[in-house]
C-alpha positions in Angstrom: 231.6 11.3 389.2 234.1 13.7 387.6 237.6 12.8 386.3 240.1 14.5 384.1 241.0 12.5 381.1 243.8 13.8 379.0 243.3 17.3 380.5 239.5 17.4 379.9 236.9 17.2 382.6 234.5 14.3 382.0 231.5 13.0 383.9 231.8 9.2 384.0 229.8 6.4 385.7 230.7 5.4 389.2 233.1 2.5 389.1 234.4 3.1 385.6 237.6 1.1 385.1 240.8 2.2 383.4 240.0 -0.3 380.6 236.6 1.4 380.0 238.2 4.8 379.9 240.7 3.7 377.3 238.0 2.1 375.1 236.1 5.4 375.3 239.1 7.2 373.7 240.6 4.7 371.3 239.9 1.4 369.5 243.6 0.6 369.4 244.5 -2.5 371.3 248.3 -1.9 371.1 250.6 1.0 371.6 248.6 2.5 374.5 249.9 3.5 378.0 247.9 4.8 380.9 248.7 6.8 384.1 246.3 7.6 386.9 247.4 10.4 389.2 250.9 10.3 387.7 251.3 6.5 388.4 251.5 4.1 385.4 248.8 1.4 385.4 250.0 -1.8 383.8 247.8 -3.3 381.1 247.1 -6.3 383.3 245.5 -4.1 385.9 243.3 -2.0 383.5 240.2 -4.2 384.0 240.4 -4.2 387.8 241.5 -0.6 388.4 238.4 1.5 389.2 238.6 5.3 388.8 237.6 7.5 391.7 236.2 11.0 391.8 238.8 13.7 390.8 241.3 11.2 389.4 243.6 12.5 386.7 243.9 10.0 383.8 246.4 10.3 380.9 246.0 7.9 378.0 248.9 8.0 375.6 248.9 6.3 372.2 252.0 5.6 370.1 252.0 7.3 366.7 254.1 6.2 363.7 255.6 8.8 361.4 258.7 10.4 360.2 
């Protein structure tokens, strides 16, 4: 199935969860936020929220700096 992750088209396995998508992009366990189709997905729902064909996923990570 095809999804857009951070603006890039990706072929992913059927039933991939938000948590799996996040792990494919970052090893960070904190400072990460996710939206699917412009709706924020709470961290507690990542493991149970399955992606569907044509979903738009945005994974944002906090960055320190000055």
